[in-house]
N, C-alpha and C positions, 0 to 999 in steps of 0.2 A: 843779817848785818854781822852777826857773830862769824861767820865764815869769810868774810871779807876784812875782818880784824876793824871793824867798827863799834865801838862800846857804846857812844853814846852819840846823839842826834836829835835834830829838831825836826819835825813835822808839818807839812802846809798842805793843806786838804780845802781845794774846793768844790762845793754841793754835796755829790754824792761822796767824795774824795774826803769831804771833810768828817765824814760820820767814821770812814776807815781810820783817819787821821787820829779823830777823838779815841778811838776802841782803842789805838797802840797805845796812847798816852794814858790812857786807864790800867791797860791789860801791862805795859811794861814800863813803870815809873821810873824803875832804875835806869832805862836806856834813854828815854825821851825827855831832852831838857825843856823844849819850849814846843809850843803849838801855835800853829797859824789857823785858824777857820775863815774862811771866805764864803760867804753866803752859805753857809751850811747848816740846815735846819734839824740840829742834832736836839735841839728842844721841842720838837712838834711832839703833840700828842694824836692821838686818835681822834679826839674828841672836835679838836681844831677844826676838822674838814667839816662836820656837821654844824658847826657854829658859824661856817662861812669866811673863815680865815684865807681860805685858799679858793681859788677860781675853779675847782673841782669839789663835787659833794660827797664822793665816796673812794675808796680804794680803786673800785671796777676804773671809774674815770680818770683819776691819776694815772693809771696802767695807760689807760687809752692816750692819755697827752702824753706822757714821759717815753712811751715805746711806741712811736708812730708807725704806722704800716701804709699810709698814705700822704699824696702831699700834701693835702688839707689839713692834717696832721699836724706836719711838720712847719707846715706857716704857721698855724695857730700856738705851739711852740715858740717858735722864734717871736712873733709878735708878745707873747709873755717875758720872755727871757730879756729882749731887748728894750731900751727906751725910745730908741731910733733904728728899727728893723730896716732892713733892706729893702726898698721901693719895688724894687722887680725880684722875685723869685719864681722861673721859670720851674714846669712840673717835671721836665726832662732832667734839671737839677738835681730838683727834690727826689725823684725817683733814684736817680743813681746815688744819693747819701742814703736812703734807704737801703739800697741792694747793697751798700759797701758796709754801711757804719750800724744800720738798724736791722739787718734780716736774721744775725744769728743769735740764737739763744733768746729768742724772744721770751718763751714759756719759762726760763730760768730769769729773765729780768722780772716778769711780771711777778711772779712767785716772790721775789727777793723784795719787791716795792708790798706786797702785802705783808712779807714777814717784816719789814721795816715800820711798818704802818700800825697794823692791827695790834690793839690793847696797848699801845705805846703811852707811857705816863711818864710826865716830868720827874713825880717824886720817885720812879725807877731807875734815872740817871746816875751813872756813878758821878761825883765830884771830882774832876782830876785835880792834879794836886801842881801842875806845870804852870809855869805865868803864861797867858794865853793874850796874842792878838787877837780880835774880832773885826773882819772887814766885811762891811756889807754895801749893795748898791741901794740908795735912798727909797728909789723905785720899784725895789725887786718884787715881782708878782707871783714869782713861784715860792719862796721864803719870804714871806712879807718882816719886815722891820720889826715887827712885833716880837719874833721869833731872835733875833738878834738881842733886842733888850733884856728878853727872856734869859737865854743865854748869857749873859753880863751880869745880871741878876743874880743866876745859878752859881757863877764861878767866884762871884765876890771881887775882893779887890787884888787876886791876882789877874785880873783880865783887863784889858783894854779896848773899847769900841771904837773904831775908824769909820764913819758913814761917808761913802763917794757921792756927791751930788750928781744929778744927773745920768745915774747910772742905774741898770736894772740888776737882773741875775745874773747875766753874762757880763759881770762889772770888770770880769779880768781882760774881757775882749774890747769892752767899750772904752774904759778908762785903764789898761792896759800899764802905762806907764806910773800912773798914781798908786796902782795898787803893787807894782814891784817895786818904788821908792819907799813905801811904806813897809813892806815885808823884809825888803835890805836894811834898812835903818834899824827895824825892831831887834834882827837877829844880831848886828853888829854891838848892840847895847850889852854891856857886861851883864853877865847872868844876875849878880847880885842886885842891879837897878830894876832888871824886870821884875825880879823876885818881890822887892817891895813896891811895885805898883808904879816907880817914878817915870815920868816920861821925858 
């Protein structure tokens, strides 16, 4: 950002992008003004898998789900991601999706998932100082609502949680206008009111 003359900015991250945005906010508090986390399970703990909080029981199964290699895997992911998944998903389309979007760097993606989850504890998650908007799909099955509430508690008064009804993990696709409206309104607020947790 320095190279293009941007010294301060806001970050928005959806799902895995939320892990990246959170990390940026933690590492560069002097540069990041505000953060927006959309269905970002940054408060995930490794023990949550075994406790049954997720539709998978371990890291290997999570990798199989999130790095799909067969049409059946993509169908399962879509059904977990959307409240109202598309009724028809032809295998030829899903194979094309896998070939274009999912076939490169599968080993690296799987290793990244292992790194993200293995040994993860909330007590080791840094508390970011920036005002943070948390947006979550009420029926998210990938990162359940418990993680939204956990993140809000972790961040305290500087956070605000917005729950979008009739939406799942793909809240940015299912309720795109509502998500964008919340983000734009939040980022248009003066920084001082965001810092004070005012709505």
